[in-house]
Every structure is written in C-alpha cells, then in structure tokens.
All heavy atoms as an XYZ file, in Angstrom:
991
protein
N      13.748     86.707     22.428
C      12.451     86.133     22.729
C      11.497     86.489     21.603
O      11.470     87.603     21.128
C      11.956     86.702     24.051
C      10.556     86.281     24.373
S       9.985     86.785     25.987
C       9.711     88.508     25.757
N      10.725     85.549     21.207
C       9.722     85.772     20.190
C       8.370     85.712     20.863
O       8.096     84.810     21.628
C       9.798     84.700     19.119
C      11.142     84.639     18.443
C      11.233     83.424     17.554
O      10.306     82.659     17.435
N      12.367     83.257     16.943
N       7.529     86.666     20.585
C       6.216     86.697     21.203
C       5.172     86.845     20.119
O       5.290     87.683     19.240
C       6.089     87.876     22.203
C       4.711     87.909     22.807
C       7.137     87.750     23.289
N       4.161     86.002     20.175
C       3.049     86.109     19.245
C       1.864     86.672     20.001
O       1.493     86.165     21.044
C       2.700     84.746     18.667
N       1.303     87.741     19.499
C       0.146     88.364     20.130
C      -0.910     88.635     19.078
O      -0.612     88.852     17.921
C       0.522     89.701     20.772
C       1.353     89.570     22.012
C       1.551     90.923     22.614
C       2.327     90.821     23.898
N       2.528     92.125     24.501
N      -2.138     88.679     19.555
C      -3.284     89.010     18.719
C      -3.271     88.160     17.454
O      -3.045     86.991     17.503
C      -3.301     90.498     18.397
C      -3.187     91.363     19.618
C      -4.508     91.743     20.163
C      -4.302     92.634     21.362
N      -5.358     92.600     22.257
N      -3.481     88.781     16.297
C      -3.505     88.047     15.040
C      -2.166     88.177     14.337
O      -2.063     87.949     13.153
C      -4.612     88.575     14.138
N      -1.142     88.536     15.061
C       0.158     88.769     14.469
C       1.165     87.826     15.095
O       1.172     87.608     16.284
C       0.551     90.220     14.734
C       1.848     90.629     14.144
C       2.120     92.101     14.369
O       1.661     92.667     15.375
O       2.807     92.664     13.542
N       2.034     87.256     14.281
C       3.068     86.370     14.754
C       4.395     87.094     14.561
O       4.751     87.439     13.449
C       3.100     85.047     13.942
C       1.716     84.439     13.810
C       4.112     84.098     14.527
C       1.153     83.817     15.019
N       5.140     87.315     15.634
C       6.449     87.973     15.539
C       7.512     86.896     15.431
O       7.610     86.035     16.278
C       6.711     88.838     16.757
C       5.793     89.994     16.812
C       6.558     91.240     17.220
N       5.655     92.365     17.171
C       5.555     93.178     16.141
N       6.301     93.022     15.098
N       4.699     94.174     16.153
N       8.290     86.989     14.398
C       9.350     86.030     14.168
C      10.630     86.799     13.896
O      10.647     87.718     13.088
C       9.024     85.105     12.974
C       7.726     84.356     13.255
C      10.160     84.146     12.696
C       7.216     83.557     12.103
N      11.698     86.423     14.565
C      13.027     87.007     14.367
C      13.012     88.523     14.478
O      13.397     89.240     13.563
C      13.603     86.555     13.026
N      12.552     89.013     15.605
C      12.643     90.445     15.876
C      11.611     91.275     15.171
O      10.456     91.288     15.554
N      12.009     91.975     14.137
C      11.129     92.952     13.495
C      10.299     92.389     12.351
O       9.466     93.092     11.802
C      11.947     94.139     12.981
C      12.578     94.904     14.106
O      12.053     94.913     15.217
N      13.698     95.519     13.849
N      10.545     91.168     11.961
C       9.779     90.585     10.867
C       8.428     90.150     11.414
O       8.357     89.374     12.349
C      10.504     89.379     10.245
C      11.870     89.798      9.728
C       9.670     88.769      9.138
C      12.723     88.642      9.296
N       7.366     90.641     10.855
C       6.032     90.265     11.320
C       5.265     89.638     10.171
O       5.340     90.077      9.041
C       5.280     91.491     11.832
N       4.533     88.596     10.484
C       3.738     87.931      9.471
C       2.285     88.071      9.889
O       1.881     87.542     10.917
C       4.135     86.448      9.398
C       3.291     85.639      8.465
S       3.822     83.937      8.335
C       3.489     83.304      9.949
N       1.508     88.802      9.149
C       0.092     88.950      9.454
C      -0.625     87.646      9.132
O      -0.430     87.061      8.075
C      -0.528     90.076      8.615
C      -0.113     91.457      9.025
C      -0.636     91.833     10.398
O      -1.704     91.340     10.798
O       0.043     92.613     11.062
N      -1.432     87.193     10.050
C      -2.125     85.928      9.878
C      -3.064     85.946      8.680
O      -3.198     84.959      7.979
C      -2.892     85.575     11.147
N      -3.714     87.088      8.442
C      -4.628     87.143      7.315
C      -3.888     87.089      5.985
O      -4.400     86.598      4.992
C      -5.461     88.425      7.375
C      -6.474     88.420      8.476
C      -6.248     89.549      9.462
O      -5.411     90.406      9.224
O      -6.934     89.540     10.485
N      -2.664     87.591      5.971
C      -1.891     87.620      4.731
C      -1.240     86.278      4.451
O      -0.806     86.024      3.344
C      -0.823     88.702      4.800
N      -1.158     85.435      5.449
C      -0.501     84.159      5.280
C      -1.510     83.069      4.970
O      -2.444     82.839      5.708
C       0.259     83.800      6.561
O       0.746     82.493      6.459
N      -1.269     82.373      3.878
C      -2.172     81.292      3.498
C      -1.982     80.081      4.403
O      -2.876     79.264      4.556
C      -1.932     80.894      2.048
N      -0.789     79.963      5.036
C      -0.526     78.790      5.859
C      -1.053     78.930      7.278
O      -1.248     77.942      7.953
C       0.989     78.509      5.916
O       1.651     79.649      6.457
C       1.522     78.189      4.545
N      -1.262     80.149      7.756
C      -1.736     80.345      9.129
C      -3.239     80.563      9.112
O      -3.716     81.543      8.572
C      -1.028     81.544      9.755
C      -1.428     81.798     11.185
S      -1.020     80.480     12.323
C       0.730     80.686     12.436
N      -3.961     79.634      9.711
C      -5.420     79.712      9.725
C      -5.872     79.981     11.154
O      -5.964     79.077     11.958
C      -6.014     78.410      9.210
C      -5.628     78.094      7.793
C      -6.206     76.747      7.402
C      -5.869     76.385      5.998
N      -4.543     75.827      5.851
N      -6.166     81.252     11.461
C      -6.578     81.597     12.807
C      -8.020     81.211     13.100
O      -8.426     81.214     14.248
C      -6.381     83.091     13.071
C      -4.943     83.516     13.260
C      -4.871     85.003     13.508
C      -4.289     82.774     14.396
N      -8.786     80.852     12.073
C     -10.159     80.447     12.309
C     -10.224     79.025     12.869
O     -11.240     78.616     13.392
C     -10.988     80.577     11.034
C     -10.426     79.783      9.865
O      -9.208     79.537      9.847
O     -11.206     79.430      8.969
N      -9.134     78.281     12.800
C      -9.072     76.932     13.327
C      -7.972     76.888     14.387
O      -6.790     76.861     14.062
C      -8.772     75.954     12.197
C      -8.774     74.512     12.666
O      -8.684     74.219     13.852
N      -8.855     73.605     11.716
N      -8.315     76.878     15.672
C      -7.293     76.927     16.724
C      -6.351     75.722     16.708
O      -5.185     75.853     17.038
C      -8.093     76.999     18.017
C      -9.460     76.570     17.668
C      -9.669     76.873     16.223
N      -6.851     74.555     16.313
C      -5.982     73.388     16.217
C      -4.886     73.634     15.191
O      -3.721     73.335     15.423
C      -6.795     72.138     15.847
C      -5.903     70.932     15.639
C      -5.408     70.223     16.729
C      -5.532     70.539     14.364
C      -4.570     69.143     16.550
C      -4.686     69.456     14.167
C      -4.210     68.762     15.259
O      -3.367     67.697     15.070
N      -5.256     74.190     14.036
C      -4.276     74.498     12.989
C      -3.300     75.572     13.449
O      -2.124     75.535     13.096
C      -4.974     74.934     11.699
C      -5.450     73.791     10.846
C      -4.309     72.885     10.409
O      -3.279     73.370      9.911
O      -4.445     71.667     10.585
N      -3.773     76.539     14.225
C      -2.905     77.578     14.754
C      -1.841     76.962     15.645
O      -0.651     77.257     15.508
C      -3.718     78.621     15.550
O      -4.702     79.195     14.694
C      -2.825     79.712     16.102
N      -2.253     76.087     16.553
C      -1.313     75.407     17.445
C      -0.347     74.552     16.640
O       0.869     74.593     16.858
C      -2.066     74.560     18.500
C      -1.110     73.667     19.280
C      -2.860     75.451     19.429
N      -0.868     73.781     15.698
C      -0.028     72.906     14.885
C       0.998     73.702     14.091
O       2.173     73.358     14.038
C      -0.885     72.064     13.935
C      -0.094     70.963     13.218
C      -0.863     70.378     12.051
N      -1.120     71.336     11.009
C      -0.188     71.793     10.148
N       1.052     71.389     10.239
N      -0.503     72.659      9.203
N       0.555     74.797     13.482
C       1.442     75.634     12.672
C       2.541     76.255     13.527
O       3.709     76.246     13.155
C       0.630     76.725     11.966
C       1.439     77.627     11.068
C       1.909     76.949      9.808
O       1.326     75.952      9.370
N       2.943     77.470      9.206
N       2.171     76.804     14.670
C       3.166     77.403     15.559
C       4.172     76.368     16.039
O       5.375     76.613     16.052
C       2.484     78.069     16.752
C       1.795     79.396     16.471
C       0.871     79.779     17.618
C       2.829     80.484     16.234
N       3.670     75.199     16.436
C       4.551     74.148     16.946
C       5.486     73.610     15.862
O       6.649     73.321     16.135
C       3.720     73.016     17.535
N       5.002     73.504     14.648
C       5.819     72.913     13.588
C       6.819     73.896     12.972
O       7.771     73.465     12.333
C       4.929     72.323     12.496
O       4.215     73.340     11.833
N       6.626     75.180     13.169
C       7.530     76.158     12.555
C       8.497     76.799     13.548
O       9.275     77.665     13.160
C       6.743     77.272     11.836
O       5.873     77.910     12.766
C       5.948     76.718     10.670
N       8.461     76.387     14.812
C       9.350     76.924     15.835
C       9.954     75.778     16.630
O       9.274     74.794     16.919
C       8.582     77.848     16.785
C       8.038     79.064     16.075
O       8.764     79.991     15.772
N       6.739     79.047     15.792
N      11.215     75.921     17.012
C      11.888     74.857     17.766
C      11.221     74.615     19.115
O      11.002     73.476     19.514
C      13.365     75.200     17.953
N      10.901     75.701     19.819
C      10.246     75.588     21.120
C       9.124     76.619     21.193
O       9.336     77.792     20.909
C      11.230     75.826     22.293
C      10.515     75.731     23.629
C      12.383     74.839     22.239
N       7.942     76.163     21.555
C       6.795     77.050     21.729
C       6.263     76.841     23.140
O       6.092     75.704     23.586
C       5.671     76.759     20.706
C       4.486     77.676     20.925
C       6.192     76.896     19.285
N       6.014     77.959     23.815
C       5.463     77.920     25.162
C       4.162     78.704     25.173
O       4.158     79.905     24.924
C       6.450     78.532     26.157
C       5.975     78.663     27.596
C       5.894     77.290     28.256
C       6.900     79.563     28.381
N       3.059     78.000     25.402
C       1.762     78.661     25.554
C       1.624     79.004     27.026
O       1.795     78.143     27.891
C       0.626     77.749     25.088
C       0.601     77.567     23.601
C       1.241     76.500     23.009
C      -0.056     78.488     22.788
C       1.226     76.328     21.635
C      -0.079     78.322     21.416
C       0.568     77.247     20.833
N       1.309     80.270     27.301
C       1.371     80.796     28.647
C       0.206     81.731     28.925
O      -0.499     82.149     28.012
C       2.704     81.555     28.776
O       2.793     82.253     29.982
N       0.036     82.051     30.203
C      -0.865     83.120     30.639
C       0.018     84.101     31.391
O       0.864     83.686     32.196
C      -1.961     82.587     31.553
C      -2.878     81.577     30.893
S      -4.011     82.301     29.728
C      -5.285     82.859     30.815
N      -0.178     85.387     31.167
C       0.744     86.377     31.712
C       0.790     86.400     33.237
O       1.812     86.729     33.809
C       0.423     87.761     31.163
O      -0.901     88.127     31.474
N      -0.257     86.001     33.923
C      -0.255     86.021     35.375
C      -0.001     84.671     36.027
O      -0.142     84.525     37.240
N       0.384     83.692     35.264
C       0.557     82.319     35.763
C       1.976     82.125     36.301
O       2.951     82.254     35.559
C       0.276     81.338     34.624
S       0.709     79.635     34.983
N       2.082     81.778     37.584
C       3.405     81.617     38.198
C       4.162     80.419     37.622
O       5.377     80.468     37.450
C       3.298     81.539     39.711
S       2.368     80.130     40.317
N       3.463     79.336     37.306
C       4.134     78.165     36.735
C       4.625     78.443     35.312
O       5.626     77.890     34.873
C       3.217     76.947     36.757
C       2.996     76.387     38.146
S       4.524     75.807     38.912
C       4.733     76.976     40.227
N       3.913     79.320     34.598
C       4.367     79.733     33.270
C       5.669     80.513     33.389
O       6.584     80.343     32.581
C       3.298     80.586     32.585
S       1.774     79.684     32.242
N       5.765     81.350     34.411
C       6.989     82.105     34.665
C       8.149     81.165     34.973
O       9.270     81.363     34.499
C       6.785     83.106     35.821
O       5.712     83.985     35.471
C       8.034     83.910     36.101
N       7.887     80.116     35.750
C       8.909     79.117     36.057
C       9.394     78.455     34.771
O      10.608     78.287     34.558
C       8.370     78.067     37.055
C       9.313     76.881     37.182
C       8.116     78.699     38.405
N       8.478     78.071     33.900
C       8.840     77.428     32.630
C       9.676     78.369     31.759
O      10.685     77.957     31.175
C       7.584     76.984     31.887
N       9.260     79.632     31.676
C      10.020     80.619     30.887
C      11.428     80.777     31.436
O      12.409     80.767     30.680
C       9.313     81.978     30.912
C       8.010     82.027     30.162
C       7.342     83.377     30.384
C       5.875     83.338     30.065
N       5.188     84.580     30.400
N      11.545     80.917     32.753
C      12.864     81.114     33.367
C      13.760     79.903     33.160
O      14.964     80.049     32.942
C      12.726     81.426     34.841
C      12.210     82.828     35.065
C      12.210     83.183     36.511
N      11.691     84.530     36.684
C      12.123     85.361     37.605
N      13.072     84.985     38.429
N      11.602     86.549     37.702
N      13.198     78.710     33.242
C      13.993     77.508     33.000
C      14.528     77.504     31.576
O      15.728     77.300     31.352
C      13.162     76.244     33.262
C      13.840     74.925     32.866
C      15.132     74.707     33.650
C      12.882     73.767     33.061
N      13.652     77.742     30.616
C      14.087     77.717     29.214
C      15.094     78.824     28.915
O      16.119     78.575     28.272
C      12.871     77.806     28.288
C      11.954     76.578     28.316
C      10.666     76.847     27.564
C      12.664     75.360     27.759
N      14.834     80.033     29.400
C      15.780     81.134     29.191
C      17.109     80.834     29.883
O      18.174     81.133     29.356
C      15.215     82.461     29.693
C      14.148     83.041     28.825
C      12.976     83.513     29.390
C      14.288     83.120     27.445
C      11.975     84.056     28.598
C      13.298     83.653     26.647
C      12.139     84.124     27.221
N      17.062     80.237     31.069
C      18.273     79.880     31.804
C      19.123     78.855     31.077
O      20.348     78.834     31.225
N      18.490     78.008     30.287
C      19.216     77.019     29.498
C      19.744     77.607     28.188
O      20.457     76.934     27.454
C      18.312     75.819     29.189
C      17.929     74.953     30.377
C      16.873     73.927     29.974
C      19.161     74.269     30.957
N      19.365     78.846     27.893
C      19.816     79.489     26.661
C      18.867     79.326     25.499
O      19.236     79.555     24.348
N      17.646     78.938     25.780
C      16.636     78.742     24.733
C      15.810     80.020     24.608
O      15.443     80.621     25.612
C      15.713     77.555     25.087
C      14.588     77.409     24.076
C      16.517     76.278     25.181
N      15.535     80.416     23.387
C      14.643     81.545     23.133
C      13.323     81.035     22.583
O      13.119     81.023     21.368
N      12.419     80.608     23.452
C      11.165     80.016     22.964
C      10.238     81.060     22.356
O      10.312     82.244     22.685
C      10.542     79.438     24.237
C      11.039     80.336     25.318
C      12.438     80.714     24.914
N       9.375     80.608     21.480
C       8.277     81.439     21.014
C       7.209     81.357     22.093
O       6.766     80.269     22.441
C       7.718     80.913     19.675
O       8.762     80.974     18.704
C       6.542     81.740     19.208
N       6.852     82.504     22.642
C       5.905     82.535     23.759
C       4.580     83.102     23.273
O       4.532     84.187     22.704
C       6.459     83.382     24.918
C       7.739     82.738     25.439
C       5.421     83.535     26.015
C       8.475     83.570     26.449
N       3.524     82.352     23.505
C       2.182     82.775     23.160
C       1.440     83.057     24.462
O       1.134     82.131     25.209
C       1.410     81.688     22.362
C       2.254     81.107     21.225
C       0.076     82.230     21.869
C       2.673     82.097     20.177
N       1.202     84.322     24.738
C       0.452     84.704     25.936
C      -1.032     84.623     25.577
O      -1.556     85.490     24.873
C       0.827     86.116     26.391
C       2.265     86.263     26.818
C       2.598     85.560     28.127
O       1.689     85.061     28.837
O       3.788     85.500     28.449
N      -1.686     83.594     26.029
C      -3.057     83.318     25.616
C      -4.046     84.384     26.057
O      -5.046     84.617     25.386
C      -3.497     81.946     26.122
C      -2.718     80.775     25.514
C      -3.102     79.475     26.199
C      -2.937     80.702     24.025
N      -3.776     85.050     27.176
C      -4.690     86.095     27.623
C      -4.539     87.377     26.818
O      -5.333     88.296     26.966
C      -4.533     86.370     29.121
C      -3.104     86.610     29.552
O      -2.178     86.179     28.848
O      -2.909     87.221     30.620
N      -3.559     87.424     25.909
C      -3.377     88.566     25.020
C      -3.582     88.184     23.560
O      -3.429     89.031     22.685
C      -1.965     89.151     25.175
C      -1.691     89.674     26.542
N      -2.022     90.946     26.920
C      -1.136     89.079     27.622
C      -1.662     91.125     28.182
N      -1.132     89.998     28.636
N      -3.873     86.939     23.295
C      -4.020     86.444     21.922
C      -5.484     86.490     21.514
O      -6.365     86.146     22.308
C      -3.482     85.011     21.835
C      -3.250     84.535     20.444
N      -4.262     84.106     19.634
C      -2.115     84.418     19.723
C      -3.764     83.729     18.469
N      -2.457     83.922     18.502
N      -5.752     86.868     20.285
C      -7.122     87.010     19.796
C      -7.893     85.685     19.858
O      -9.089     85.666     20.123
C      -7.139     87.617     18.373
C      -8.526     88.090     18.029
C      -6.606     86.636     17.355
C      -8.574     88.988     16.809
N      -7.203     84.578     19.652
C      -7.854     83.264     19.694
C      -7.475     82.501     20.961
O      -7.534     81.280     21.004
C      -7.477     82.461     18.451
N      -7.094     83.223     22.001
C      -6.593     82.603     23.223
C      -7.512     81.580     23.851
O      -7.074     80.487     24.222
N      -8.783     81.886     23.975
C      -9.707     80.939     24.617
C      -9.897     79.680     23.771
O     -10.027     78.579     24.314
C     -11.048     81.604     24.907
O     -11.630     82.078     23.718
N      -9.895     79.833     22.451
C     -10.014     78.658     21.577
C      -8.757     77.796     21.638
O      -8.833     76.567     21.642
C     -10.282     79.094     20.141
C     -11.627     79.778     19.981
O     -12.558     79.453     20.751
O     -11.752     80.650     19.100
N      -7.600     78.446     21.696
C      -6.341     77.712     21.806
C      -6.277     77.001     23.152
O      -5.817     75.860     23.239
C      -5.139     78.654     21.599
C      -5.110     79.145     20.149
C      -3.833     77.967     21.964
C      -4.083     80.216     19.872
N      -6.773     77.634     24.209
C      -6.814     76.995     25.523
C      -7.618     75.709     25.475
O      -7.244     74.711     26.111
C      -7.424     77.940     26.552
C      -6.498     79.021     27.018
C      -7.156     79.899     28.061
O      -7.853     79.407     28.941
N      -6.939     81.197     27.965
N      -8.712     75.705     24.733
C      -9.535     74.502     24.609
C      -8.753     73.374     23.940
O      -8.843     72.211     24.356
C     -10.814     74.812     23.836
N      -7.975     73.709     22.924
C      -7.141     72.710     22.251
C      -6.087     72.177     23.215
O      -5.858     70.966     23.305
C      -6.474     73.314     20.988
C      -5.444     72.368     20.404
C      -7.522     73.668     19.945
N      -5.446     73.064     23.956
C      -4.409     72.649     24.909
C      -4.985     71.801     26.032
O      -4.339     70.862     26.505
C      -3.695     73.874     25.478
C      -2.939     74.724     24.466
C      -2.383     75.975     25.121
C      -1.846     73.922     23.780
N      -6.202     72.118     26.446
C      -6.865     71.330     27.482
C      -7.070     69.894     27.009
O      -6.906     68.944     27.774
C      -8.195     71.972     27.876
C      -8.837     71.351     29.070
C      -8.336     71.589     30.340
C      -9.924     70.509     28.937
C      -8.922     71.006     31.469
C     -10.512     69.930     30.045
C     -10.008     70.170     31.313
N      -7.420     69.714     25.732
C      -7.586     68.371     25.169
C      -6.247     67.636     25.103
O      -6.177     66.438     25.366
C      -8.211     68.442     23.784
C      -9.652     68.874     23.801
C     -10.216     69.067     22.404
O      -9.500     69.008     21.411
N     -11.513     69.306     22.333
N      -5.181     68.362     24.741
C      -3.854     67.734     24.656
C      -3.354     67.306     26.037
O      -2.709     66.274     26.168
C      -2.848     68.698     24.031
C      -2.965     68.927     22.538
C      -2.002     70.016     22.094
C      -2.703     67.640     21.774
N      -3.640     68.114     27.030
C      -3.182     67.834     28.392
C      -4.278     67.144     29.184
O      -4.544     67.482     30.332
C      -2.771     69.137     29.065
N      -4.890     66.140     28.604
C      -6.055     65.479     29.198
C      -5.754     64.858     30.560
O      -6.625     64.797     31.419
C      -6.578     64.410     28.251
N      -4.512     64.438     30.784
C      -4.172     63.807     32.057
C      -3.787     64.821     33.133
O      -3.504     64.456     34.260
C      -3.038     62.801     31.860
C      -1.776     63.457     31.336
O      -1.856     64.549     30.760
O      -0.698     62.851     31.505
N      -3.807     66.084     32.795
C      -3.412     67.133     33.733
C      -4.565     68.107     33.949
O      -5.402     68.304     33.080
C      -2.204     67.884     33.167
O      -1.881     68.977     33.983
N      -4.584     68.729     35.122
C      -5.609     69.732     35.384
C      -5.217     71.097     34.839
O      -6.050     71.958     34.666
C      -5.875     69.831     36.879
C      -6.634     68.629     37.407
C      -6.778     68.719     38.872
N      -5.481     68.322     39.441
C      -5.208     68.291     40.720
N      -6.101     68.637     41.589
N      -4.030     67.911     41.145
N      -3.924     71.293     34.607
C      -3.428     72.567     34.094
C      -3.184     72.464     32.600
O      -2.544     71.532     32.143
C      -2.095     72.929     34.758
C      -2.230     73.729     36.012
C      -0.854     74.161     36.474
O      -0.083     73.325     36.894
N      -0.590     75.434     36.396
N      -3.672     73.428     31.851
C      -3.423     73.432     30.420
C      -2.338     74.424     30.044
O      -1.889     74.443     28.910
C      -4.712     73.703     29.637
C      -5.337     75.014     29.962
N      -6.144     75.196     31.060
C      -5.258     76.216     29.345
C      -6.537     76.457     31.109
N      -6.020     77.092     30.088
N      -1.903     75.262     30.985
C      -0.753     76.128     30.778
C       0.170     76.018     31.974
O      -0.312     75.798     33.094
C      -1.149     77.618     30.551
C      -1.831     77.797     29.224
C      -1.969     78.170     31.685
N       1.451     76.092     31.804
C       2.117     76.245     30.521
C       2.037     74.959     29.700
O       1.986     73.866     30.252
C       3.566     76.535     30.908
C       3.736     75.874     32.237
C       2.403     75.994     32.916
N       2.002     75.120     28.412
C       2.036     73.994     27.483
C       3.268     74.174     26.610
O       3.433     75.211     25.977
C       0.776     73.952     26.634
N       4.128     73.171     26.583
C       5.409     73.275     25.899
C       5.454     72.305     24.727
O       5.155     71.117     24.880
C       6.576     72.973     26.876
C       7.915     73.137     26.178
C       6.487     73.855     28.113
N       5.844     72.853     23.575
C       6.075     72.053     22.376
C       7.556     72.160     22.047
O       8.103     73.267     22.010
C       5.255     72.574     21.193
C       3.784     72.312     21.311
C       2.979     73.105     22.118
C       3.196     71.272     20.605
C       1.619     72.873     22.223
C       1.836     71.027     20.704
C       1.049     71.828     21.520
N       8.198     71.027     21.789
C       9.614     71.007     21.412
C       9.736     70.201     20.124
O       9.280     69.060     20.064
C      10.488     70.381     22.526
C      11.940     70.308     22.090
C      10.349     71.166     23.815
N      10.323     70.807     19.128
C      10.502     70.112     17.846
C       9.197     69.717     17.194
O       9.127     68.688     16.531
N       8.157     70.511     17.387
C       6.868     70.242     16.769
C       6.004     69.250     17.518
O       4.894     68.951     17.096
N       6.498     68.723     18.640
C       5.753     67.724     19.407
C       5.382     68.284     20.771
O       6.148     69.009     21.386
C       6.585     66.459     19.578
C       6.909     65.781     18.270
C       7.793     64.592     18.480
C       8.182     64.021     17.118
N       9.365     63.195     17.185
N       4.218     67.887     21.243
C       3.757     68.324     22.553
C       4.560     67.616     23.627
O       4.524     66.387     23.748
C       2.267     68.013     22.704
C       1.686     68.436     24.026
C       1.697     69.766     24.409
C       1.133     67.507     24.881
C       1.161     70.169     25.631
C       0.590     67.888     26.092
C       0.609     69.226     26.472
N       5.323     68.397     24.402
C       6.102     67.835     25.497
C       5.228     67.656     26.729
O       5.244     66.612     27.374
C       7.297     68.735     25.823
C       8.192     68.263     26.961
C       8.894     66.961     26.592
C       9.213     69.331     27.301
N       4.454     68.686     27.062
C       3.584     68.629     28.229
C       3.584     69.950     28.963
O       3.925     70.991     28.403
N       3.242     69.880     30.232
C       3.170     71.067     31.062
C       4.407     71.223     31.926
O       5.468     70.666     31.645
N       4.250     71.948     33.021
C       5.380     72.246     33.897
C       5.941     70.986     34.543
O       7.167     70.865     34.698
C       4.999     73.308     34.960
C       6.230     73.793     35.737
C       3.940     72.773     35.914
C       7.210     74.571     34.924
N       5.091     70.031     34.901
C       5.586     68.809     35.536
C       6.479     68.015     34.592
O       7.550     67.544     34.985
C       4.416     67.950     36.016
C       3.670     68.561     37.177
C       2.460     67.749     37.599
O       2.220     66.661     37.023
O       1.755     68.210     38.512
N       6.059     67.872     33.358
C       6.857     67.143     32.377
C       8.138     67.894     32.050
O       9.215     67.293     31.947
C       6.047     66.908     31.086
O       4.816     66.294     31.419
C       6.813     66.043     30.110
N       8.040     69.204     31.899
C       9.221     70.021     31.608
C      10.256     69.887     32.725
O      11.439     69.657     32.458
C       8.809     71.491     31.430
C       9.924     72.473     31.079
C      10.473     72.192     29.680
C       9.410     73.909     31.170
N       9.821     70.000     33.971
C      10.734     69.886     35.111
C      11.292     68.467     35.237
O      12.475     68.289     35.543
C      10.032     70.299     36.404
C       9.662     71.757     36.456
S      11.045     72.877     36.213
C      11.896     72.694     37.757
N      10.454     67.463     35.002
C      10.917     66.073     35.084
C      11.998     65.811     34.036
O      13.019     65.176     34.330
C       9.746     65.108     34.896
N      11.793     66.311     32.811
C      12.801     66.146     31.756
C      14.092     66.865     32.115
O      15.192     66.366     31.842
C      12.270     66.657     30.421
S      10.989     65.629     29.696
N      13.981     68.025     32.735
C      15.167     68.771     33.153
C      15.922     68.006     34.243
O      17.140     67.847     34.163
C      14.763     70.161     33.645
C      15.895     70.979     34.157
N      16.978     71.314     33.375
C      16.123     71.529     35.373
C      17.830     72.033     34.086
N      17.324     72.174     35.307
N      15.204     67.512     35.220
C      15.832     66.807     36.345
C      16.473     65.499     35.906
O      17.582     65.162     36.329
C      14.808     66.578     37.478
C      14.470     67.930     38.119
C      15.329     65.588     38.518
C      13.260     67.896     39.037
N      15.798     64.745     35.027
C      16.363     63.443     34.624
C      17.360     63.549     33.467
O      17.877     62.547     33.000
C      15.256     62.416     34.334
C      14.477     62.704     33.069
O      14.933     63.384     32.160
N      13.269     62.163     33.009
N      17.612     64.774     32.984
C      18.655     64.978     31.987
C      18.245     64.782     30.541
O      19.103     64.771     29.654
N      16.965     64.649     30.268
C      16.535     64.435     28.881
C      16.130     65.727     28.168
O      15.963     65.720     26.954
C      15.356     63.445     28.820
O      14.261     63.972     29.582
C      15.763     62.077     29.354
N      15.998     66.828     28.902
C      15.529     68.071     28.288
C      16.566     68.671     27.343
O      16.237     69.031     26.204
C      15.127     69.094     29.351
C      14.568     70.421     28.825
C      13.326     70.184     27.976
C      14.264     71.362     29.972
N      17.818     68.772     27.783
C      18.851     69.398     26.939
C      19.038     68.628     25.634
O      19.064     69.246     24.561
C      20.168     69.572     27.721
C      21.310     69.968     26.792
C      19.982     70.622     28.820
N      19.159     67.289     25.640
C      19.261     66.576     24.359
C      18.037     66.792     23.456
O      18.170     66.901     22.239
C      19.378     65.103     24.763
C      19.902     65.131     26.148
C      19.355     66.378     26.767
N      16.861     66.883     24.060
C      15.640     67.138     23.301
C      15.698     68.512     22.638
O      15.331     68.658     21.466
C      14.446     67.047     24.254
C      13.082     66.724     23.690
C      13.078     65.345     23.060
C      12.052     66.796     24.800
N      16.155     69.502     23.386
C      16.276     70.862     22.854
C      17.334     70.938     21.755
O      17.158     71.642     20.757
C      16.603     71.844     23.981
C      15.503     72.022     25.028
C      16.027     72.798     26.228
C      14.281     72.698     24.426
N      18.432     70.207     21.924
C      19.475     70.179     20.892
C      18.940     69.534     19.613
O      19.176     70.029     18.509
C      20.690     69.398     21.388
C      21.528     70.164     22.375
C      22.728     69.329     22.793
C      23.564     70.043     23.833
N      24.691     69.218     24.276
N      18.230     68.450     19.768
C      17.666     67.747     18.608
C      16.672     68.631     17.852
O      16.597     68.568     16.630
C      16.959     66.466     19.079
C      16.435     65.607     17.953
C      15.752     64.365     18.478
O      16.268     63.758     19.448
O      14.698     64.002     17.929
N      15.942     69.473     18.579
C      14.960     70.369     17.959
C      15.612     71.602     17.335
O      14.960     72.350     16.626
C      13.927     70.804     18.993
N      16.898     71.822     17.615
C      17.589     72.984     17.072
C      17.460     74.220     17.930
O      17.747     75.330     17.490
N      17.028     74.050     19.171
C      16.858     75.187     20.075
C      18.150     75.515     20.816
O      18.310     76.621     21.318
C      15.742     74.909     21.075
N      19.065     74.556     20.906
C      20.366     74.746     21.540
C      21.456     74.296     20.562
O      21.288     73.304     19.870
C      20.492     73.902     22.821
C      19.722     74.351     24.032
C      19.896     73.346     25.157
C      20.178     75.713     24.502
N      22.556     75.009     20.569
C      23.629     74.672     19.648
C      24.863     74.149     20.354
O      25.781     73.701     19.730
C      24.021     75.899     18.818
C      22.913     76.289     17.913
C      22.661     75.783     16.662
C      21.873     77.226     18.162
N      21.523     76.363     16.144
C      21.036     77.253     17.040
C      21.564     78.052     19.233
C      19.921     78.076     16.950
C      20.458     78.869     19.146
C      19.652     78.866     18.015
N      24.926     74.214     21.663
C      26.112     73.768     22.399
C      26.028     72.316     22.778
O      25.056     71.752     23.011
C      26.304     74.620     23.655
C      26.515     76.108     23.378
C      26.584     76.855     24.678
C      27.770     76.339     22.581
C-alpha cells in the first residue's frame, strides 16, 4: 500500500519524494496535485480516515489484488483544497470521497466503483491501467 501524507508522497515503500524538492509536484495548486498523483499512479484513492464507504472501496481494491495509492485527506496538508477539487469533479454526487482515479482518469466514487465491479468492467480497467497483472 502506498500512502501519501502531509507534504510527502510515499512511493514504493521507503522511497520518499518531498514535494518542495520536486519541480513536478506543485502543492500550492490542488488541481495540479490531484492531476500529478492521478497521472503517476495506476490507481489513486482519495479517502477520509473515518469514512465507512472509503473503507469499502479500499477493501474492494485490496481484495482484487490492487495496491492503490491512498491519500487520506484528513491527514494531508492540502486536504481541504483537494476536497474542493474532488467536489467539482463529482458534481453529480453528494459525496466527494472516496474518489477513485484509474489510469490517470477519474472513475468516480463508491457507486461507480461498485457498479463497475458488479458489471465486470472494473478488472479490465485495472488491467489496462497496469494495476493488475493477471
């Protein structure tokens, strides 16, 4: 599992990339932060640590063998700004978390994730994004 917290992005276990040291990661612009995270990871899940639907999304992805990059917004330095961006993306939904990106594209929230799983389109999507190898 990869977890990004505060101004630090954890990638592949012990390798850490400080946001200030990276010219490509702009934490002053939450839209760019979301775009950068989504485009550099096969699956990104924006979550809140106390959200039950976020837990459902995590368990589904882990159960399928996916190791998503999880951004806990209530522990992230720019969490409230990122929430505003996610709220705009999920304009047709009342919930802005969990927000799932697959292959750099916004998939949606828990309803879309579950619908894709039930109708059989989630696994091919994850394979195409490089999140599953089987």
